[in-house]
MARBA-3410 file (N, C-alpha, C, O; in Angstrom, 1 decimal):
176
114.8,129.3,151.2,116.0,128.8,150.6,115.9,127.3,150.5,115.7,126.6,151.5 ~ 115.9,126.7,149.2,115.8,125.3,149.1,117.1,124.7,149.4,118.2,125.3,149.2 ~ 117.0,123.4,149.9,118.3,122.7,150.2,118.9,122.2,148.9,118.2,121.5,148.1 ~ 120.1,122.5,148.7,120.8,121.9,147.5,122.3,122.0,147.8,122.8,122.7,148.7 ~ 123.0,121.2,147.1,124.5,121.2,147.2,125.1,122.4,146.5,124.7,122.6,145.3
125.9,123.1,147.1,126.6,124.2,146.5,128.0,123.7,146.1,128.8,123.3,147.0 ~ 128.3,123.7,144.8,129.5,123.1,144.4,130.7,124.0,144.3,131.9,123.5,144.2 ~ 130.5,125.3,144.3,131.7,126.1,144.3,131.5,127.2,145.3,130.5,127.4,145.9 ~ 132.6,127.9,145.6,132.7,128.9,146.7,131.6,130.0,146.5,131.0,130.4,147.4 ~ 131.4,130.4,145.2,130.5,131.5,145.0,129.0,131.0,145.3,128.3,131.8,145.9
128.7,129.8,145.0,127.4,129.3,145.3,127.2,129.2,146.8,126.1,129.6,147.4 ~ 128.2,128.8,147.6,128.1,128.8,149.0,127.9,130.2,149.6,127.1,130.3,150.5 ~ 128.6,131.1,149.1,128.5,132.5,149.6,127.1,133.0,149.3,126.5,133.6,150.2 ~ 126.5,132.7,148.1,125.2,133.2,147.8,124.2,132.5,148.8,123.2,133.1,149.3 ~ 124.4,131.2,149.1,123.5,130.5,149.9,123.6,131.1,151.3,122.5,131.2,152.0
124.8,131.4,151.8,124.9,132.0,153.1,124.3,133.4,153.2,123.6,133.7,154.2 ~ 124.4,134.1,152.1,123.8,135.4,152.0,122.3,135.3,152.0,121.6,136.2,152.7 ~ 121.7,134.3,151.4,120.3,134.1,151.4,119.8,133.9,152.8,118.7,134.4,153.2 ~ 120.6,133.1,153.6,120.1,132.7,154.9,120.2,134.0,155.8,119.4,134.2,156.6 ~ 121.3,134.7,155.7,121.6,135.9,156.5,120.7,137.1,156.2,120.2,137.8,157.1
120.5,137.3,154.9,119.8,138.5,154.4,118.9,138.1,153.3,119.2,138.3,152.1 ~ 117.7,137.6,153.6,116.7,137.2,152.6,116.5,138.3,151.6,116.3,139.5,152.1 ~ 116.5,138.1,150.4,116.3,139.1,149.3,117.5,139.7,148.8,117.5,140.4,147.8 ~ 118.6,139.6,149.6,119.9,140.3,149.2,120.4,139.8,147.8,120.8,140.6,147.0 ~ 120.4,138.5,147.6,120.9,138.0,146.4,120.0,138.4,145.2,120.5,138.7,144.1
118.7,138.3,145.5,117.7,138.7,144.4,117.9,140.2,144.0,117.8,140.5,142.8 ~ 118.3,141.0,145.0,118.5,142.4,144.7,119.7,142.6,143.7,119.8,143.5,143.0 ~ 120.6,141.6,143.8,121.8,141.6,142.9,121.5,141.1,141.5,122.4,141.0,140.6 ~ 120.2,140.7,141.3,119.8,140.3,139.9,119.9,138.8,139.8,119.9,138.2,138.7 ~ 120.1,138.0,140.9,120.2,136.6,140.9,118.8,136.0,141.0,118.4,135.7,142.2
118.1,135.8,140.0,116.7,135.3,140.1,116.7,133.8,140.0,115.9,133.1,140.7 ~ 117.5,133.2,139.2,117.6,131.7,139.0,118.7,131.2,139.9,119.7,131.8,140.0 ~ 118.4,130.1,140.6,119.5,129.5,141.4,120.7,129.2,140.5,120.5,128.7,139.4 ~ 121.9,129.5,141.0,123.1,129.4,140.2,123.3,127.9,139.7,123.8,127.7,138.6 ~ 122.9,126.9,140.5,123.1,125.6,140.1,122.2,125.2,138.9,122.6,124.2,138.2
121.2,125.9,138.6,120.3,125.6,137.5,120.6,126.2,136.2,120.3,125.7,135.1 ~ 121.4,127.3,136.2,121.7,128.0,135.0,122.7,127.4,134.1,122.4,127.3,132.9 ~ 123.8,126.9,134.6,124.9,126.5,133.6,124.7,125.1,133.0,125.5,124.8,132.1 ~ 123.8,124.3,133.4,123.7,122.9,132.9,123.6,122.8,131.4,124.4,122.0,130.8 ~ 122.7,123.5,130.7,122.7,123.5,129.3,124.0,123.9,128.6,124.4,123.4,127.6
124.6,124.9,129.2,125.9,125.4,128.7,127.0,124.3,128.9,127.8,124.1,127.9 ~ 127.0,123.6,130.0,128.0,122.6,130.2,127.8,121.4,129.2,128.7,120.8,128.7 ~ 126.5,121.2,128.9,126.3,120.1,127.9,126.8,120.5,126.5,127.5,119.6,125.9 ~ 126.6,121.7,126.1,127.2,122.1,124.8,128.7,122.2,124.8,129.3,121.7,123.9 ~ 129.3,122.7,125.9,130.8,122.8,126.0,131.4,121.4,126.0,132.4,121.1,125.3
130.8,120.5,126.8,131.4,119.2,126.9,131.2,118.3,125.7,132.0,117.5,125.3 ~ 130.1,118.6,125.0,129.9,117.9,123.7,130.9,118.4,122.7,131.4,117.6,121.9 ~ 131.2,119.7,122.7,132.3,120.2,121.8,133.6,119.6,122.2,134.4,119.3,121.3 ~ 133.9,119.5,123.4,135.2,118.9,123.9,135.2,117.4,123.4,136.3,116.9,123.0 ~ 134.1,116.7,123.5,134.0,115.3,123.0,134.4,115.2,121.6,135.1,114.3,121.1
133.8,116.1,120.8,134.1,116.1,119.3,135.6,116.3,119.1,136.2,115.7,118.3 ~ 136.1,117.3,119.8,137.6,117.6,119.6,138.4,116.4,120.0,139.4,116.1,119.3 ~ 138.1,115.8,121.1,138.8,114.6,121.5,138.7,113.4,120.6,139.6,112.7,120.4 ~ 137.5,113.3,120.0,137.3,112.2,119.0,138.2,112.4,117.8,138.8,111.5,117.3 ~ 138.3,113.7,117.3,139.1,114.0,116.2,140.6,113.8,116.6,141.3,113.2,115.8
141.0,114.2,117.7,142.4,114.1,118.2,142.7,112.6,118.3,143.8,112.1,117.9 ~ 141.8,111.8,118.9,142.0,110.4,119.1,142.2,109.7,117.7,143.0,108.8,117.6 ~ 141.3,110.0,116.8,141.4,109.4,115.5,142.8,109.8,114.8,143.4,108.9,114.2 ~ 143.2,111.0,115.0,144.5,111.3,114.4,145.7,110.6,115.1,146.6,110.1,114.4 ~ 145.6,110.5,116.4,146.7,109.8,117.1,146.6,108.3,116.8,147.7,107.6,116.9
145.5,107.8,116.5,145.3,106.4,116.2,146.1,106.0,114.9,146.6,104.9,114.7 ~ 146.1,107.0,114.0,146.7,106.8,112.7,148.2,106.9,112.7,148.9,106.5,111.8 ~ 148.8,107.5,113.8,150.2,107.8,113.9,150.8,106.5,114.5,150.4,106.1,115.6 ~ 151.8,105.9,113.8,152.5,104.7,114.4,153.2,105.1,115.7,153.9,106.1,115.8 ~ 153.0,104.3,116.7,153.7,104.5,118.0,155.2,104.2,117.8,155.6,103.2,117.2
156.0,105.1,118.4,157.5,104.8,118.3,158.1,104.4,119.6,159.3,104.1,119.6 ~ 157.3,104.3,120.6,157.9,103.9,121.9,156.9,104.0,123.0,155.7,104.5,122.8 ~ 157.3,103.7,124.2,156.4,103.8,125.4,156.0,105.2,125.7,154.9,105.5,126.1 ~ 157.0,106.1,125.5,156.7,107.6,125.8,155.6,108.1,124.9,154.6,108.7,125.4 ~ 155.7,107.8,123.6,154.6,108.2,122.7,153.3,107.5,123.1,152.3,108.2,123.1
153.3,106.3,123.4,152.1,105.6,123.8,151.5,106.2,125.0,150.3,106.4,125.1 ~ 152.3,106.5,126.0,151.8,107.1,127.2,151.3,108.5,127.0,150.2,108.9,127.4 ~ 152.1,109.4,126.3,151.7,110.8,126.1,150.6,111.0,125.1,149.7,111.8,125.3 ~ 150.6,110.3,124.0,149.6,110.4,123.0,148.4,109.6,123.3,147.3,110.1,123.5 ~ 148.6,108.3,123.2,147.4,107.4,123.4,146.8,107.5,124.8,145.6,107.5,125.0
147.7,107.5,125.8,147.2,107.4,127.2,146.5,108.7,127.6,145.3,108.6,128.0 ~ 147.0,109.8,127.4,146.4,111.1,127.8,145.1,111.3,127.0,144.1,111.6,127.5 ~ 145.2,111.2,125.6,144.0,111.4,124.8,143.0,110.3,125.1,141.8,110.7,125.2 ~ 143.3,109.1,125.2,142.4,108.0,125.5,141.7,108.2,126.8,140.5,108.0,126.9 ~ 142.4,108.5,127.9,141.8,108.7,129.2,140.8,109.8,129.2,139.7,109.7,129.7
141.2,110.9,128.5,140.3,112.1,128.4,139.1,111.7,127.6,138.0,112.1,128.0 ~ 139.3,111.0,126.5,138.2,110.6,125.7,137.2,109.7,126.4,136.0,109.9,126.3 ~ 137.7,108.7,127.1,136.8,107.9,127.9,136.0,108.6,129.0,134.8,108.5,129.1 ~ 136.7,109.5,129.7,136.1,110.2,130.8,135.1,111.2,130.2,133.9,111.3,130.7 ~ 135.4,111.9,129.2,134.5,112.9,128.6,133.3,112.3,127.9,132.2,112.8,127.9
133.5,111.1,127.4,132.4,110.3,126.8,131.3,110.1,127.9,130.1,110.4,127.6 ~ 131.7,109.6,129.0,130.8,109.4,130.1,130.2,110.7,130.6,129.0,110.8,130.9 ~ 131.1,111.7,130.8,130.6,113.0,131.3,129.6,113.7,130.4,128.7,114.3,130.9 ~ 129.8,113.5,129.1,128.8,114.0,128.2,127.4,113.4,128.4,126.4,114.1,128.4 ~ 127.4,112.1,128.5,126.2,111.4,128.7,125.6,111.7,130.1,124.4,112.0,130.2
126.4,111.8,131.1,125.9,112.1,132.4,125.4,113.6,132.5,124.3,113.8,133.1 ~ 126.1,114.5,131.9,125.5,115.9,131.9,124.3,116.1,131.1,123.3,116.8,131.5 ~ 124.2,115.4,130.0,123.0,115.4,129.2,121.8,114.8,129.9,120.7,115.4,129.9 ~ 122.1,113.7,130.6,121.0,113.0,131.4,120.6,113.9,132.5,119.4,114.0,132.8 ~ 121.5,114.6,133.2,121.2,115.5,134.3,120.3,116.6,133.8,119.4,117.0,134.5
120.7,117.2,132.7,119.9,118.3,132.1,118.5,117.8,131.8,117.5,118.5,132.1 ~ 118.4,116.7,131.1,117.1,116.2,130.7,116.2,115.9,132.0,115.0,116.1,132.0 ~ 116.9,115.3,133.0,116.1,115.0,134.2,115.6,116.3,134.9,114.6,116.3,135.5 ~ 116.3,117.4,134.7,115.9,118.7,135.3,114.7,119.3,134.5,113.9,120.0,135.1 ~ 114.7,119.1,133.1,113.7,119.8,132.3,112.5,118.9,132.0,111.4,119.5,131.7
112.6,117.6,132.1,111.5,116.7,131.8,110.7,116.5,133.0,111.1,116.7,134.2 ~ 109.4,116.1,132.8,108.5,115.9,134.0,109.1,114.8,134.9,109.8,113.9,134.5 ~ 108.9,115.0,136.2,109.4,114.0,137.2,108.8,112.7,137.0,107.6,112.6,136.6 ~ 109.6,111.6,137.3,109.1,110.3,137.1,109.3,109.6,138.5,110.0,110.1,139.4 ~ 108.7,108.4,138.6,108.9,107.7,139.9,110.3,107.1,139.9,111.0,107.0,138.8
110.7,106.6,141.0,112.1,106.0,141.2,112.3,104.8,140.2,113.4,104.7,139.7 ~ 111.3,104.0,140.0,111.5,102.9,139.1,111.8,103.3,137.7,112.7,102.8,137.0 ~ 111.1,104.3,137.2,111.3,104.8,135.8,112.7,105.5,135.7,113.4,105.3,134.8 ~ 113.0,106.2,136.8,114.3,106.9,136.8,115.5,105.9,136.8,116.5,106.0,136.1 ~ 115.3,104.8,137.6,116.3,103.7,137.6,116.4,103.1,136.2,117.5,102.8,135.7
115.3,102.8,135.6,115.3,102.2,134.2,116.0,103.1,133.2,116.8,102.6,132.4 ~ 115.7,104.4,133.3,116.4,105.4,132.4,117.9,105.4,132.7,118.8,105.4,131.8 ~ 118.3,105.3,134.0,119.7,105.3,134.4,120.4,104.1,133.8,121.5,104.3,133.3 ~ 119.8,103.0,134.0,120.5,101.7,133.4,120.5,101.8,131.9,121.5,101.3,131.3 ~ 119.5,102.4,131.3,119.5,102.5,129.8,120.6,103.4,129.4,121.3,103.1,128.4
120.9,104.5,130.1,122.0,105.4,129.8,123.3,104.7,130.0,124.2,104.9,129.2 ~ 123.4,103.9,131.0,124.6,103.1,131.2,124.9,102.1,130.1,126.0,101.8,129.7 ~ 123.8,101.6,129.5,123.9,100.7,128.3,124.4,101.5,127.2,125.3,101.0,126.4 ~ 124.0,102.7,127.0,124.6,103.6,126.0,126.1,103.8,126.2,126.9,103.8,125.2 ~ 126.5,104.0,127.4,127.9,104.2,127.8,128.7,102.9,127.4,129.8,103.0,126.9
128.1,101.8,127.7,128.8,100.5,127.4,128.9,100.4,125.9,130.0,99.9,125.4 ~ 127.9,100.8,125.1,128.0,100.8,123.6,129.1,101.7,123.2,129.9,101.4,122.3 ~ 129.2,102.9,123.8,130.3,103.9,123.4,131.6,103.2,123.7,132.6,103.3,122.9 ~ 131.7,102.5,124.9,133.0,101.9,125.2,133.4,100.8,124.2,134.5,100.7,123.9 ~ 132.4,100.0,123.7,132.7,99.0,122.7,133.1,99.6,121.4,134.1,99.1,120.8
132.5,100.7,121.0,132.9,101.4,119.8,134.3,102.0,119.9,135.1,101.9,119.0 ~ 134.6,102.6,121.1,135.9,103.1,121.3,137.0,102.0,121.3,138.0,102.2,120.7 ~ 136.6,100.9,121.9,137.6,99.7,121.9,137.8,99.2,120.5,139.0,98.9,120.1 ~ 136.8,99.1,119.7,136.9,98.7,118.3,137.7,99.7,117.5,138.6,99.2,116.7 ~ 137.4,101.0,117.6,138.0,102.0,116.8,139.5,102.2,117.2,140.3,102.6,116.4
139.8,101.9,118.5,141.1,102.2,119.0,142.2,101.2,118.6,143.4,101.5,118.8 ~ 141.8,100.1,118.1,142.8,99.1,117.7,143.5,98.5,118.9,144.7,98.1,118.8 ~ 142.8,98.3,120.0,143.4,97.7,121.1,144.0,98.6,122.2,144.6,98.1,123.1 ~ 143.9,99.9,122.0,144.4,100.8,123.0,143.5,100.7,124.2,142.3,100.7,124.1 ~ 144.1,100.7,125.4,143.4,100.5,126.6,142.9,101.8,127.3,142.0,101.7,128.1
143.5,102.9,127.0,143.2,104.1,127.7,141.8,104.6,127.7,141.2,105.0,128.7 ~ 141.1,104.5,126.5,139.7,104.9,126.5,138.8,104.1,127.5,137.9,104.6,128.2 ~ 139.1,102.8,127.5,138.3,101.9,128.4,138.6,102.2,129.8,137.7,102.2,130.7 ~ 139.9,102.5,130.1,140.2,102.9,131.5,139.6,104.2,131.9,139.1,104.4,133.0 ~ 139.5,105.1,131.0,138.8,106.4,131.2,137.4,106.2,131.5,136.8,106.8,132.4
136.7,105.3,130.7,135.3,105.0,131.0,135.1,104.3,132.3,134.2,104.6,133.1 ~ 136.0,103.4,132.6,135.9,102.7,133.9,136.1,103.6,135.1,135.4,103.5,136.1 ~ 137.0,104.5,135.0,137.2,105.6,136.0,136.0,106.4,136.2,135.5,106.6,137.3 ~ 135.4,106.9,135.1,134.2,107.6,135.1,133.0,106.8,135.7,132.2,107.4,136.5 ~ 132.9,105.6,135.3,131.8,104.7,135.8,131.9,104.5,137.3,130.9,104.4,138.0
133.2,104.3,137.8,133.4,104.1,139.2,133.0,105.4,140.0,132.3,105.3,141.0 ~ 133.3,106.6,139.4,132.9,107.8,140.0,131.4,108.0,140.0,130.8,108.4,141.1 ~ 130.8,107.6,139.0,129.3,107.6,138.9,128.7,106.7,139.9,127.7,107.0,140.5 ~ 129.2,105.5,140.0,128.7,104.5,141.0,128.8,105.0,142.4,127.8,104.9,143.2 ~ 129.9,105.6,142.8,130.0,106.2,144.1,129.0,107.3,144.3,128.3,107.3,145.4
128.8,108.1,143.3,127.8,109.2,143.4,126.4,108.7,143.6,125.6,109.3,144.4 ~ 126.0,107.6,142.9,124.7,107.1,143.1,124.5,106.3,144.3,123.4,106.2,144.9 ~ 125.6,105.7,144.9,125.5,104.8,146.1,125.5,105.6,147.3,124.9,105.3,148.3 ~ 126.3,106.7,147.3,126.4,107.5,148.6,126.0,109.0,148.4,126.0,109.7,149.4 ~ 125.7,109.4,147.3,125.3,110.8,147.0,123.8,110.9,146.6,123.0,110.0,146.7
123.5,112.1,146.1,122.2,112.4,145.6,122.2,112.7,144.1,123.2,113.4,143.7 ~ 121.3,112.3,143.3,120.2,111.4,143.7,120.7,110.0,143.8,121.4,109.4,143.0 ~ 120.3,109.4,144.9,120.7,108.0,145.3,120.0,107.0,144.4,118.8,107.1,144.1 ~ 120.7,106.0,144.0,120.1,104.9,143.2,121.0,103.7,143.3,122.0,103.6,142.7 ~ 120.6,102.7,144.1,121.4,101.5,144.2,121.4,100.8,142.9,122.5,100.2,142.6
120.3,100.7,142.2,120.3,100.0,140.9,121.3,100.6,139.9,122.1,99.9,139.3 ~ 121.3,101.9,139.8,122.3,102.6,138.9,123.7,102.4,139.4,124.6,102.2,138.6 ~ 123.9,102.5,140.7,125.2,102.4,141.2,125.8,101.0,141.0,127.0,100.9,140.6 ~ 125.0,100.0,141.2,125.5,98.6,141.0,125.7,98.4,139.6,126.7,97.7,139.2 ~ 124.9,98.8,138.7,125.1,98.7,137.2,126.3,99.4,136.8,127.1,98.8,136.0
126.6,100.6,137.3,127.8,101.3,137.0,129.1,100.5,137.5,130.1,100.5,136.8 ~ 129.0,99.9,138.6,130.2,99.1,139.1,130.4,98.0,138.2,131.6,97.7,137.8 ~ 129.3,97.3,137.8,129.5,96.1,136.9,130.1,96.6,135.6,131.0,95.9,135.0 ~ 129.6,97.7,135.0,130.2,98.2,133.7,131.6,98.7,133.9,132.5,98.5,133.0 ~ 132.0,99.3,135.1,133.3,99.7,135.3,134.3,98.5,135.3,135.4,98.6,134.8
133.8,97.4,135.9,134.7,96.2,135.9,134.9,95.7,134.5,136.0,95.3,134.1 ~ 133.8,95.7,133.7,133.9,95.2,132.3,134.8,96.1,131.5,135.6,95.6,130.8 ~ 134.6,97.4,131.7,135.5,98.3,130.9,137.0,98.2,131.3,137.8,98.3,130.5 ~ 137.2,98.0,132.6,138.6,97.9,133.1,139.2,96.6,132.6,140.5,96.6,132.4 ~ 138.4,95.6,132.3,139.0,94.4,131.8,139.0,94.3,130.3,139.5,93.3,129.8
138.4,95.3,129.7,138.3,95.2,128.2,139.7,95.4,127.5,139.7,95.3,126.3
END
């Protein structure tokens, strides 16, 4: 049994079953580790969600705000989701590519990570420009970048370089 993080209850049960009864999970037809199967599917689903949020955000951008409630419910909710899903799409795609491409050394991985964060910053700039000054997309990106920074600084795969870069961009996005 390879060591890996099990993110949902079903994965934990399979992992425990593997330890207690080697071969039992394979007998149930589970040949690929569950954590490896859904990543391409999540990339497609989250990309579709991103497209839907972009369309929704563009539509809400064209509607004149009539008050704070409208701004909070339409701009706020849509913008926060758009910012978060923009980062999540990039993060999931990067995780998938890291899994299917040949392994690289830590320096190359850090360079790719910072490059991906530069792409996220560009997305944030475009969202800021297209939003006409609405703050929610930038806050959603800042939230996601802070989450990513914590993951790289205290989780696996660990990367101080990517974590610090994500913190810097989160601060920039929050101040945008």
